[in-house]
N, C-alpha and C positions, 0 to 999 in steps of 0.2 A: 666390594663392600669392605673386605678386610683391610685393603690398602688404605681406605679412607679413615678407618679407626686408628691404624698405626700412625698415619700422618698426623692426626690431631693429638695423639698422645705424645708424640715427640716434640710438639711445639711448647716451649716454656711459657708463652703468653696466654695460653688458653686454659682457664681454670673454671670450675663449676661455681655458680653463684650460690651464696649461702641462703638457705631457706629460713624464713622467719615469719613473724606475724605481719600481715599486710592489711591494707584498707582497700576495699572494692567500692568504687563509686558508680552508681547507675548512670549510664550515659547512652544516648541514642545518637549514633553518628550517621549523618546523611539520610536520616529517615524522614525528618520534617513532621509537622503536625498535620493531622487531617483537616482539610479545608473544604468548605462548601463551594460548589461550582458557581462562579459569578456569571451573571448574564452578559453576553458579549454586546458591545456597543454596535449600533447599526452602522453599515458602511457609510463613509463620508459622501456627501453630495458632490457631484462634479462641479468644478469651479466655474462660476458664471463669468463670462468674458464680456468686455465692453463691445458694443456694436462694431466699432471700427476695427476690433481685433479678430473678428470672426474670419475663418478661412474662406477662400474663394469657393462659391458653390459650383455645381456642374453647369457648364455654359449652356445658355438657352439657345434654342434653334427655332427662329421665327422669321417669317417672310416680312412681317410688318415691323418697321424700325422708325425711331425718331432720330433726326440729325440735330444735335445741339451745337450751336456756334457759341463758343465761350471766348471771352476776351480777358487777357491778363494785362492789367495796367497798374504799374507802380506797386506791385506786391498784392494787388487785390484782383479777384476773379469775378466777372459778371456774366450773366447769360444774356446774349444779344438777340439771337434768333433761334427758332425751332421750326423744322419742317418735317412733315410725315414722308416716309419712303415705303414703297412696297416692291418687293423683288419677286420675280417669277418663281423662285425656289427659296425655301427657308435658308437663312443665313445663320451660321454658328458664330457666337460671340468669340472674338479672338482673345487669347490670354497673353498679356504682356506685362512688363514692369513699368512703374511710373510713380512719380510723386503724387499725382492727383488721381482721383477715381470718382466715377458716377456710380452710386449704389442705389439699387431698388430693394424696398423692404415691404413686407406684410407683417405687421405686428413686430415680433422679435425675430422673425425669420428673414435672413438675407437671401433674396432671390437671384440677384445678379450684381456683379461688380465689374465695371469697365475701367481699367487703369490706362493712364495716358500721361504724356508730358507735353508741355508747350515747347515750341522750337526755341533753342538757345538756353533753356532752363534745366536741361537734363542733369548737368553737373553743378548747377548753381545752388549755393546754400542761401536760405532766406536771410534777408537783412536784419541785423539785430538793432534794437533801439539804443539810443545814446550816441555819444561822440565816436567817430571813426578813428582808428589808429592810423598814424602817418604811413606805416608800411603795409597797409591793407591792399591786396591785389585788386585790380579793377574788376568790376562786375557788371553784368547786364541787368540784374534783377531790379536795381533801384529805379531806373528810368525806362525800362523795357515796356513796350506796348505791342502785343502780338496776339493774334486770334488763332483758334484751333477748333476744328470740327470733330465731334465725337458721335459715333453711331451707337444708339442705345436701343435694345430690344423693346418693342411696345408690348410689354407683358400685361395681359389683362388681370393677372393676380395681384400685381403690385399696387399698393395703396399710397406710397410716398416715395420720394426720390431725394437724394442729397448728394452734394459735392464734398468730397473729403480731400483736405490738404494735409498729407502726413507730416510734412516738414514743420508746419506751424501749429498743427493740432486743432484746426478749425473745421467746422461743418457748416455748409451753406445749404439751406433748404431750397429745393428746386420744385417748380410746379409739376404736379403729376395727377392725371395726365396733362401734358402741356396744353395751355390755352392760347388763343390768339385774340387780343394782344396778351403778351406774357405777363403773368402776375409778378409783382415785386418780390424779390428774393430776400431772405432773412438769414444773416450769418450769425452763428453762435459758436462760442468756444467748445471744443470737444472735451469730453470727460477724459481724465488721464487713464491710460491702460491699466488693467487690473494687475497687481503684483502677486505672483504665485506665493502661496503660504500665508497671505494676509487677507483678513476679512474687511 
């Protein structure tokens, strides 16, 4: 302690400040004003998603199935035939990737989604309207006509069925349960997928 006093005394730059009259201002630093507790807003509702954006449900396991024969002709899909199938044991719906899907719904609940692709269309982009550029690579989609069979579970809970084309954003209503003869199908444009953060 003595060494510290001697060291300060020997420094010519350290001098005591003169004492004089001063002004004291009342101040509250980092205290803040008392505030009443505000009620917290209720938690935000989960974002509602478009039907086509719902995740795949748990695969159904049924012995009764419907075989849909679908025809792709010049960019449009039509339902040609339907036949009932019954297996000795329940069949689990396979999960795969594909541009198209047959979906089964009850109200706003997605019961089943069977994804698939038509042969030769797996890597094809849908044709765009308007004139074609001269350097456009050849494509099968424009004049292709090909059929494909899709096995769909005969769910007794489902109240409607639809065919989804993810590339063009169209929905085609399918008869459910399928009738013989087949009811005419109705194609409607799909609603755009919901954008996160926007209402």
